[in-house]
N, C-alpha and C positions, 0 to 999 in steps of 0.2 A: 370332747372333740367334735366339731361339726362336720356336716356332711360335704363333701367337695361337689363342686358344679360337674355334672355330668356332660361336658362340653369339651371340644379341644379349643386350643387357645392360638391359633394360627400367627398372631401379633408375637407371641412369646420367641419366635425366632427370626432373625433377620433373614434378607435373600441369599447370603452366602450360604447359612446353616440350612435354610428350607431347600437349596440345590442339592447339598451336602445329603440331607436327610433321604431326600428322593433317591439319590445316586445309591446310598446306602441300601434303601428299602429293595431297590430292583436288584440289587448283588444278591441280598440275602435271599429272596424271593427264589432267585434263579438257582440259589444252593441248598434250598430246603428239600428235604426227603420226604416229609409227611406232614399232615397237619392234624391234629384229634379234637374234637367240640368235647368242651368242658362246662358244666353246668352255669359257670360263670364267666365262659370266655373261650379261649383257644390255647393249644400248646402245640408250638413248631418244631418239629425236630431237624437236625442240621449234623452233618460228618464233624466229629471232633478233629478240626483243622486248628491250629493256632490262628492263622489269618483270618478263619470265621468268628474266632472268639472275640478279636481284638475289633472287627468291623460290628459286630453285635453290641460290645460294649460301647463303641462310640454312637450306634443309633439308639441305645437305651438311654443315654443321656440326653440324646435330642429329643426322644420320644417323652421323656418324663418332663421336659420342660413346657412341651406343647399340650399335653394330654396327662396331667397331675391326678385326675381320678383313676388312672390305670395302675395294677399292682404288676410289677414286673419282676420274674424270678428267672434265674439261669441255673440249670442243673446239668451235671454231667452224669450221664446214666454208666450204668456198669458194663454196657453192651457198645461203649465208646461213641456215644451221641451227645450231643449238646441239646438239650430242650428249653426253650424259651417259652414259659409261660405267662400270657396276659391275661388278667382277670380283673372284676372290678363288680361294682354296684348293678343292679337291674339296669336294662339298656346297654351293657358294655358289649355284649355280642354283637347287635344290630350295628354300633359304630365300627367295631373291627370289620364287620362284613361288608360295611360300605367303603371303609378307608383303606383294607388290605386286600392285595389280590389274592385271597386264600384259594380260591378254585384253580388258579393256575399253577399250584403246588400238587395238585392230584386229589384223590377222593377224599373228601372230609371222614375221617372215623369217628 
């Protein structure tokens, strides 16, 4: 299997989808509880609320369309939290840092 290009494909989303992606991202970042740095990306923790899960699922579908190099995993922790793992090849962390307002969530662990 060939390597995926390490770039976002902004043209993969129409204008309505891009607007929805931005809205969802703002809502999700506001609801996030913590962010954890990983060797190949970041994990963001959210409270386990049904509406957040639905918004996360919608955001993941849009994100996968524009950033196919990302590996995205949702995990429900025993402590009743949702964690979203955003990982990928070398350079992924730098793209995530540039595109996501991670610092607004709080201290990165």
